[in-house]
C-alpha positions, 0 to 999 in steps of 0.5 A: 772891496771884499764885502762888495764882491761877497754881496754881489756873489750872494745876489747872483742866482745859484746854478740851477739843476735843469732836468726833464721828466719822462714817465712811461706806463699806462697813461693815467697812472704815468700822468699821476706819477709825473704830476706827483714828481713835479709837485715834489721837485717844485720844493727844490729851490735849485731844480728846474723841470724843463723840456728834454731839448733844454735838459742835460739830464732826464729823470725817467720813470717806468711805472707798472701797476699790478693787483693794487700795487705799483712798481716804479723803475727810476733811471737818471740819464745824462748826455755828454756835452761838447766841453766835457768831450773836449776835456776828455780829448775827443776832438773829432766832430763826428765821434763827438756828435755820436757820443753826445747822442748817448745817454749815460746812466747816473742812477738806477733804482726801484720803488714799490707801493700802493700810493703813487703820491708816496712813491713820488715823494720817495723818488724826490727824496732819493734824487735829492740825496743822490744825484742832486747832492752830488751835482750840488757838491760839484758846483762848490 
C-alpha cells in the first residue's frame, strides 16, 4: 500500500512556481532582456512564465543603458491572496481587497554589465538561489 502511494505521489506534477515578467526600459533593449530572461527560466523545470493576471509573483526588471553599459534593477513582488489574509486574521472584505492590490517586495538587487545575455543569466541564477530556493523549501 505504501509503495502504491509513493508511486502515485511521484507521478503527480510538482507545484509550479508561476511568475510574470515585466521589463521596462528602451523598447528594443527591454525586449532583448525579457527574451534572455525567458530563455534562462525555460531551463527551470518547476517555473512557469504566465501573464500577470495569472501570477502571484512578478519579476520586474528596469534596464538603463549608458555608454555601452547596462544597469538593471531587479524587483520581485508578490500579492497577498485571500487564504493568507484569512490566516493573518484579516476577515473584512474591504480591507482584504485593498491589501490584495498591494505588491510586497520579496527581493531587490542590481546588476551591471556590457552583455544583456550575461545579465539575463545572472538574474536567473540569482532568482534560483534566492526567491525560488525559498519557495521550493516552503513546498516541502
